[in-house]
One Martini backbone bead per residue (centre of mass of N, CA, C, O) as a GRO file, in nm:
protein
   65
    1MET     BB    1   0.355   7.729   8.679
    2GLU     BB    2   0.445   7.911   8.923
    3TRP     BB    3   0.678   8.004   9.141
    4ASN     BB    4   0.659   7.864   9.474
    5ILE     BB    5   0.679   7.724   9.778
    6GLU     BB    6   0.427   7.543   9.754
    7ASN     BB    7   0.503   7.407   9.485
    8GLU     BB    8   0.770   7.291   9.583
    9ILE     BB    9   0.659   7.115   9.810
   10ARG     BB   10   0.467   6.951   9.639
   11GLU     BB   11   0.678   6.831   9.446
   12GLN     BB   12   0.867   6.700   9.659
   13LEU     BB   13   0.652   6.517   9.791
   14MET     BB   14   0.569   6.355   9.541
   15LYS     BB   15   0.850   6.242   9.484
   16ALA     BB   16   0.884   6.099   9.758
   17TYR     BB   17   0.642   5.912   9.733
   18HIS     BB   18   0.740   5.767   9.478
   19GLN     BB   19   1.010   5.667   9.590
   20HIS     BB   20   0.891   5.505   9.823
   21GLY     BB   21   0.729   5.309   9.648
   22PHE     BB   22   0.972   5.198   9.493
   23ASN     BB   23   1.130   5.097   9.739
   24ARG     BB   24   0.914   4.895   9.830
   25TYR     BB   25   0.921   4.725   9.573
   26LEU     BB   26   1.247   4.667   9.631
   27ASP     BB   27   1.297   4.634   9.941
   28GLU     BB   28   1.369   4.926  10.047
   29TYR     BB   29   1.543   5.136  10.287
   30ASP     BB   30   1.491   5.504  10.365
   31GLU     BB   31   1.537   5.720  10.613
   32ASP     BB   32   1.583   5.992  10.471
   33LEU     BB   33   1.314   5.991  10.315
   34LEU     BB   34   1.129   5.982  10.566
   35ILE     BB   35   1.228   6.252  10.678
   36GLU     BB   36   1.146   6.423  10.437
   37ILE     BB   37   0.846   6.360  10.446
   38GLU     BB   38   0.793   6.462  10.732
   39THR     BB   39   0.881   6.752  10.684
   40LEU     BB   40   0.685   6.818  10.450
   41GLU     BB   41   0.424   6.748  10.606
   42ASN     BB   42   0.458   6.969  10.819
   43LEU     BB   43   0.439   7.203  10.618
   44VAL     BB   44   0.163   7.132  10.504
   45ASP     BB   45   0.004   7.154  10.764
   46LYS     BB   46   0.059   7.459  10.803
   47ILE     BB   47  -0.061   7.554  10.538
   48CYS     BB   48  -0.346   7.437  10.578
   49ILE     BB   49  -0.416   7.597  10.827
   50ASN     BB   50  -0.367   7.880  10.702
   51GLU     BB   51  -0.574   7.818  10.443
   52GLY     BB   52  -0.816   7.614  10.507
   53ILE     BB   53  -0.713   7.320  10.427
   54ASP     BB   54  -0.645   7.019  10.295
   55LYS     BB   55  -0.418   6.796  10.182
   56LYS     BB   56  -0.562   6.722   9.920
   57GLN     BB   57  -0.595   7.009   9.816
   58PHE     BB   58  -0.297   7.071   9.806
   59LEU     BB   59  -0.193   6.834   9.622
   60PHE     BB   60  -0.452   6.851   9.388
   61GLY     BB   61  -0.545   7.175   9.363
   62GLY     BB   62  -0.298   7.351   9.343
   63GLN     BB   63  -0.417   7.610   9.427
   64THR     BB   64  -0.455   7.763   9.766
   65LYS     BB   65  -0.624   8.048   9.687
   0.00000   0.00000   0.00000
């Protein structure tokens, strides 16, 4: 997969989701991680609107175009 900003956002968001799940398993709370997830989700929402796709297509569909 070639580098582009959409792939970078996708990768960072998936990592943050996994870390959040792990933190919940350990009963830990990380406000900074939640802020990061919210920020990345806002970017994904804008990309999805621009591309005419939904979030699931963005996260799991690979290429958005």
